[in-house]
C-alpha positions as CSV (number, residue, x, y, z in Angstrom):
1,M,-45.0,34.0,84.2
2,S,-47.4,34.1,87.1
3,Q,-49.6,36.8,85.6
4,Q,-51.6,37.2,82.4
5,P,-52.6,40.6,80.9
6,A,-56.2,41.4,80.4
7,S,-57.4,40.4,76.9
8,S,-58.1,44.0,76.0
9,S,-54.5,45.0,76.3
10,R,-52.9,45.9,73.0
11,I,-49.3,46.6,72.0
12,L,-48.3,48.4,68.7
13,L,-44.9,47.2,67.5
14,I,-43.3,49.5,64.9
15,D,-40.2,47.9,63.5
16,D,-39.1,47.3,59.9
17,N,-36.9,44.3,60.6
18,A,-38.9,41.1,59.8
19,G,-36.7,38.9,62.0
20,D,-36.9,41.3,65.0
21,V,-40.7,41.5,64.5
22,R,-41.0,37.8,64.5
23,L,-38.8,37.3,67.6
24,I,-40.4,40.1,69.6
25,T,-44.0,39.0,68.7
26,E,-43.2,35.4,69.7
27,A,-41.6,36.6,73.0
28,L,-44.7,38.8,73.7
29,R,-47.1,35.9,72.9
30,R,-45.2,33.6,75.2
31,E,-44.7,36.0,78.1
32,A,-48.1,37.8,77.9
33,P,-50.4,35.5,76.0
34,G,-53.5,37.7,76.5
35,V,-52.0,40.7,74.8
36,Q,-52.9,41.6,71.2
37,V,-49.8,42.5,69.3
38,W,-50.3,44.7,66.2
39,C,-47.2,45.2,64.0
40,V,-46.5,48.0,61.5
41,S,-43.3,47.6,59.5
42,D,-43.6,50.8,57.4
43,S,-42.8,53.8,59.6
44,T,-44.8,56.2,57.3
45,E,-47.9,54.1,57.9
46,A,-47.5,53.9,61.7
47,I,-49.0,57.3,62.6
48,P,-52.1,57.2,60.4
49,R,-52.8,53.6,61.6
50,L,-52.3,54.6,65.2
51,K,-54.6,57.7,64.9
52,Q,-57.2,55.6,63.1
53,A,-57.1,53.0,65.9
54,M,-57.3,55.7,68.6
55,A,-60.3,57.3,66.9
56,A,-62.0,53.9,66.9
57,G,-61.4,53.4,70.6
58,E,-59.0,50.5,69.7
59,G,-55.7,52.2,70.4
60,P,-52.8,50.4,72.0
61,Q,-51.9,50.7,75.7
62,L,-48.2,50.6,74.7
63,V,-46.0,51.3,71.6
64,L,-42.7,49.5,71.1
65,L,-40.7,51.6,68.6
66,D,-37.5,50.9,66.8
67,L,-35.2,53.8,65.9
68,R,-33.5,52.7,62.8
69,M,-36.0,52.5,60.0
70,P,-36.0,53.7,56.4
71,K,-38.3,56.5,55.1
72,Q,-39.1,57.9,58.6
73,D,-36.8,57.0,61.5
74,G,-38.1,56.2,65.0
75,F,-37.3,59.7,66.3
76,Q,-39.6,61.2,63.7
77,V,-42.4,58.7,64.6
78,L,-41.9,59.4,68.3
79,E,-42.1,63.1,67.8
80,E,-45.3,62.8,65.9
81,I,-46.9,60.5,68.5
82,K,-46.0,62.9,71.3
83,R,-47.0,66.1,69.5
84,D,-50.6,64.9,68.8
85,P,-52.9,65.2,71.9
86,A,-54.8,62.2,70.6
87,T,-51.8,59.9,70.9
88,A,-49.4,61.8,73.3
89,R,-50.4,59.8,76.4
90,V,-49.7,56.4,74.9
91,P,-46.5,55.2,76.5
92,V,-43.7,54.7,73.9
93,V,-40.8,52.4,74.8
94,I,-37.9,52.7,72.4
95,L,-36.7,49.2,71.6
96,T,-33.5,49.6,69.7
97,S,-30.2,47.9,68.8
98,S,-28.5,51.2,69.4
99,E,-26.5,51.7,72.6
100,A,-25.3,55.2,71.6
101,E,-25.8,57.7,74.4
102,Q,-26.8,60.4,71.9
103,D,-29.7,58.2,70.8
104,V,-30.8,57.6,74.4
105,S,-30.7,61.3,75.2
106,R,-32.5,62.3,72.0
107,A,-35.3,59.7,72.6
108,Y,-35.9,61.1,76.1
109,S,-35.8,64.7,74.9
110,L,-38.6,63.7,72.5
111,Y,-40.6,62.3,75.5
112,A,-40.0,58.6,75.1
113,N,-41.2,56.8,78.2
114,A,-38.3,54.4,78.2
115,V,-35.4,53.3,76.1
116,V,-34.5,49.6,76.1
117,T,-31.6,48.0,74.1
118,K,-32.8,44.9,72.3
119,P,-31.4,42.0,74.3
120,L,-29.2,39.5,72.6
121,G,-30.6,36.0,72.9
122,Y,-34.2,34.8,72.9
123,R,-34.3,34.1,76.7
124,R,-33.2,37.6,77.5
125,L,-35.7,39.0,74.9
126,R,-38.5,37.1,76.6
127,S,-37.4,38.4,80.0
128,A,-37.4,41.9,78.7
129,M,-40.9,41.6,77.1
130,R,-42.2,40.1,80.4
131,T,-40.8,43.0,82.4
132,I,-42.1,45.6,80.0
133,C,-45.6,44.1,80.0
134,E,-45.6,43.8,83.7
135,F,-44.6,47.4,84.2
136,W,-46.6,49.2,81.5
137,L,-49.8,46.9,81.6
138,E,-49.9,46.2,85.4
139,L,-48.0,48.7,87.5
140,A,-48.0,52.0,85.6
141,R,-51.0,54.2,86.1
142,L,-51.5,56.6,83.2
143,P,-53.7,59.8,83.2
144,G,-57.0,59.3,81.5
145,A,-56.4,55.6,80.8
146,N,-58.3,52.6,81.9
147,H,-56.2,50.1,84.0
148,F,-55.4,47.1,81.9
149,G,-53.7,45.1,84.6
150,Y,-52.9,41.5,85.0
151,T,-55.0,38.8,86.6
152,R,-52.8,36.8,89.0
153,H,-53.1,33.1,88.6
154,E,-51.1,31.9,91.6
155,D,-51.0,32.7,95.2
156,T,-48.1,34.9,96.2
157,A,-47.1,36.3,99.5
158,D,-47.7,40.1,99.8
């Protein structure tokens, strides 16, 4: 990857599957080594921990959220994030195994910023994580947010 995120960039990964968490975290560390990845596996703990981090000025610039979780599913977590003014502006990318159109439609109706099907294969997962980080941490400009862009490490033609 020709770019590296600013060291202050943080991603909150909410997923109960330990294997997926390990693979996603590793892919993020390889593709965006400066990003701090914070994982929450219990969906009922996600909102209180997110609010606490936001109140402390240490909230994430991006949330990656799985849909299929016990206790509270990803739709419920998404709805809570987007309902609270303190967290509503944090981009939420749904990262799910589901390819069901009804899940995609429901996620967008609850104001998900994007829906991405978890890629099969580690190489594709790394590519997806690189693309997500480049878009949300470099290109996207969010209201009321500092820009946490990348620092380019190689010369490229404009």
